[in-house]
C-alpha positions as CSV (number, residue, x, y, z in Angstrom):
1,X,56.3,91.1,37.2
2,X,55.3,94.7,36.3
3,X,55.0,95.6,40.0
4,X,58.4,94.0,40.7
5,X,60.0,96.1,37.9
6,X,58.4,99.2,39.3
7,X,59.7,98.4,42.8
8,X,63.3,98.0,41.5
9,X,62.9,101.2,39.5
10,X,61.7,103.2,42.6
11,X,64.4,101.6,44.8
12,X,67.1,102.7,42.4
13,X,65.7,106.2,42.0
14,X,65.1,106.8,45.6
15,X,68.5,105.7,46.6
16,X,70.1,107.9,44.0
17,X,67.8,110.8,44.7
18,X,68.9,111.2,48.3
19,X,72.5,110.7,47.3
20,X,72.3,114.2,45.9
21,X,70.4,114.1,42.5
22,X,67.4,116.3,43.0
23,X,66.3,115.8,39.4
24,X,65.7,112.1,40.1
25,X,63.7,112.9,43.2
26,X,61.5,115.1,40.9
27,X,61.1,112.3,38.5
28,X,59.8,110.0,41.2
29,X,57.3,112.6,42.5
30,X,56.2,113.3,38.9
31,X,55.8,109.6,38.2
32,X,53.8,109.3,41.4
33,X,51.5,112.2,40.4
34,X,50.9,110.6,37.0
35,X,50.2,107.1,38.5
36,X,48.4,108.0,41.8
37,X,46.4,105.1,42.9
38,X,46.1,102.8,45.9
39,X,48.9,100.6,44.6
40,X,51.4,103.4,44.3
41,X,50.4,104.8,47.7
42,X,51.1,101.4,49.2
43,X,54.3,100.9,47.3
44,X,55.9,104.2,48.1
45,X,54.8,104.1,51.7
46,X,56.4,100.6,52.0
47,X,59.6,102.2,50.7
48,X,59.2,105.2,53.0
49,X,58.9,102.9,56.0
50,X,62.1,101.0,55.2
51,X,65.7,102.3,55.5
52,X,65.3,104.1,52.2
53,X,64.7,107.8,53.0
54,X,61.6,108.8,51.1
55,X,59.2,111.2,52.8
56,X,55.6,110.3,53.5
57,X,54.8,114.0,53.2
58,X,55.0,113.7,49.4
59,X,52.8,110.5,49.3
60,X,49.7,110.9,51.5
61,X,48.8,114.6,51.3
62,X,48.5,114.7,47.4
63,X,46.5,111.5,47.4
64,X,44.2,112.7,50.1
65,X,43.6,116.0,48.4
66,X,43.0,114.2,45.0
67,X,40.5,111.9,46.8
68,X,38.2,114.8,47.5
69,X,38.0,116.1,44.0
70,X,34.7,115.6,42.1
71,X,36.1,113.3,39.5
72,X,38.4,111.3,41.9
73,X,38.6,107.5,41.7
74,X,40.2,107.5,45.2
75,X,38.5,107.5,48.6
76,X,40.3,109.4,51.4
77,X,39.6,106.7,54.0
78,X,41.1,104.0,51.7
79,X,44.1,106.3,51.0
80,X,44.9,106.3,54.7
81,X,44.3,102.5,55.1
82,X,46.5,101.6,52.1
83,X,49.2,104.1,53.3
84,X,49.1,102.4,56.7
85,X,49.4,99.0,55.0
86,X,52.4,100.1,53.2
87,X,54.0,101.5,56.4
88,X,53.5,98.2,58.2
89,X,54.9,96.2,55.2
90,X,58.0,98.5,55.2
91,X,58.4,98.2,58.9
92,X,58.2,94.4,58.7
93,X,61.0,94.4,56.1
94,X,63.3,96.3,58.5
95,X,62.1,94.1,61.4
96,X,62.9,90.8,59.7
97,X,66.2,92.1,58.2
98,X,67.4,93.1,61.6
99,X,66.1,90.0,63.3
100,X,67.8,87.6,60.9
101,X,70.9,89.5,60.0
102,X,71.7,90.6,63.6
103,X,73.3,93.7,65.0
104,X,76.9,93.4,63.6
105,X,75.7,93.1,60.0
106,X,73.1,95.9,60.4
107,X,75.8,98.2,61.8
108,X,78.2,97.2,59.0
109,X,75.6,98.0,56.4
110,X,74.7,101.3,58.0
111,X,78.4,102.4,57.6
112,X,78.7,101.0,54.1
113,X,78.6,103.0,50.9
114,X,75.1,101.8,50.1
115,X,74.0,102.6,53.7
116,X,75.3,106.1,53.4
117,X,73.5,106.5,50.0
118,X,70.4,105.8,52.0
119,X,71.5,108.5,54.5
120,X,72.2,105.8,57.1
121,X,75.1,105.6,59.6
122,X,75.8,103.6,62.7
123,X,75.1,106.6,64.9
124,X,71.5,106.8,63.7
125,X,71.0,103.1,64.4
126,X,72.5,103.7,67.9
127,X,70.0,106.5,68.4
128,X,67.1,104.2,67.4
129,X,68.4,101.4,69.7
130,X,68.7,103.8,72.6
131,X,65.2,105.1,72.0
132,X,63.8,101.5,71.9
133,X,65.6,100.5,75.1
134,X,64.4,103.6,76.9
135,X,60.7,103.4,75.9
136,X,60.3,99.6,75.2
137,X,57.6,98.2,72.9
138,X,55.6,101.5,73.0
139,X,58.5,103.1,71.1
140,X,57.3,101.4,67.9
141,X,54.1,103.5,68.3
142,X,55.6,106.8,69.4
143,X,58.5,106.5,67.1
144,X,56.2,106.7,64.0
145,X,55.9,110.4,64.7
146,X,59.6,111.3,65.0
147,X,61.8,112.1,62.0
148,X,64.6,109.6,61.4
149,X,63.4,107.4,64.2
150,X,60.2,106.8,62.2
151,X,62.1,104.7,59.6
152,X,64.6,103.1,61.9
153,X,62.6,102.1,65.0
154,X,61.8,98.7,63.5
155,X,65.5,97.8,63.4
156,X,66.1,97.7,67.2
157,X,62.7,96.0,67.6
158,X,63.9,93.2,65.3
159,X,67.3,93.0,66.9
160,X,65.6,92.7,70.4
161,X,63.3,90.0,69.1
162,X,60.1,91.9,70.0
163,X,57.0,89.8,69.6
164,X,55.4,90.1,66.2
165,X,51.8,90.8,67.3
166,X,52.4,93.9,69.5
167,X,55.0,95.1,66.9
168,X,52.4,95.1,64.2
169,X,49.6,96.6,66.4
170,X,51.8,99.4,67.7
171,X,53.3,100.1,64.2
172,X,49.9,100.1,62.5
173,X,48.3,102.3,65.1
174,X,51.2,104.9,65.0
175,X,51.3,104.8,61.2
176,X,47.5,105.1,61.0
177,X,47.4,108.2,63.2
178,X,50.3,109.8,61.3
179,X,48.6,109.1,58.0
180,X,45.4,110.6,59.2
181,X,47.2,113.8,60.2
182,X,49.0,113.9,56.8
183,X,45.7,113.3,55.0
184,X,44.0,116.2,56.9
185,X,47.0,118.5,56.2
186,X,46.9,117.4,52.5
187,X,43.3,118.6,52.3
188,X,44.0,121.9,54.2
189,X,47.2,122.6,52.2
190,X,45.6,121.5,48.9
191,X,48.1,118.7,48.5
192,X,51.2,120.9,48.6
193,X,53.6,118.5,50.2
194,X,56.5,121.1,50.2
195,X,54.5,123.2,52.6
196,X,53.9,120.2,54.9
197,X,57.6,119.1,54.7
198,X,58.7,122.6,55.7
199,X,56.9,122.3,59.1
200,X,57.5,118.6,59.5
201,X,59.6,118.9,62.7
202,X,57.1,121.2,64.4
203,X,54.2,118.9,63.4
204,X,56.0,115.8,64.7
205,X,56.7,117.5,68.1
206,X,53.0,118.4,68.4
207,X,51.9,114.9,67.6
208,X,54.4,113.3,70.0
209,X,53.1,115.6,72.7
210,X,49.5,114.7,72.0
211,X,50.4,111.0,71.9
212,X,52.3,111.3,75.2
213,X,49.2,113.0,76.9
214,X,47.0,110.2,75.5
215,X,49.3,107.5,76.9
216,X,49.4,109.3,80.3
217,X,45.6,109.5,80.3
218,X,45.3,105.7,79.6
219,X,47.8,104.9,82.3
220,X,46.0,107.2,84.8
221,X,42.7,105.6,84.0
222,X,44.2,102.1,84.4
223,X,45.8,102.9,87.7
224,X,42.7,104.6,89.0
225,X,40.5,101.7,88.0
226,X,42.9,99.2,89.7
227,X,42.8,101.3,92.9
228,X,39.0,101.3,92.9
229,X,39.0,97.5,92.4
230,X,41.5,96.9,95.3
231,X,39.5,99.1,97.6
232,X,36.3,97.1,97.3
């Protein structure tokens, strides 16, 4: 019951914060700093991965930096794993909402007053759908590194009826790699999430590039291996 009340509290605050009240945003981050543990990491990352705009850059880096302190009760590996768990849970919320509500209701919600409070609009959903159609199932992996798309890529996956297992695998892998990067940056930047947020776009572009090269390498190895097999 306590966790449920905290969830409702954070939901209300995060929605209001991004509607223009910076003081409420500060209250959330202050609350998180005072209650930093695996549960709050998971909770806020779940929220971050839904349609509610709350940046992962203020969640993972401070927790990772704190985990390396001498008196820390956190483990940096577990921070990344619980952050990934939260990201997958949030993505599943979007996935099932989109799957069961359908495209018309999702678009209507995006253009509603509540949707706009969450910084949503139908154009962003259109952008996410176009990205999903262009890249297919792998977009749920690559999309985890792209601002805006990161939170919304689960919606077109749900609308399209993507199979659950590959959705979870791609989402978890993408979220894990993103959280590893955020954890490393948190250590290097001494948990200063504002510095990391400042270069979020550049960081995302670098990671997408690296992920693209990795995918090309895997495809190359697969095609090369198939040709060797066929030549025998």
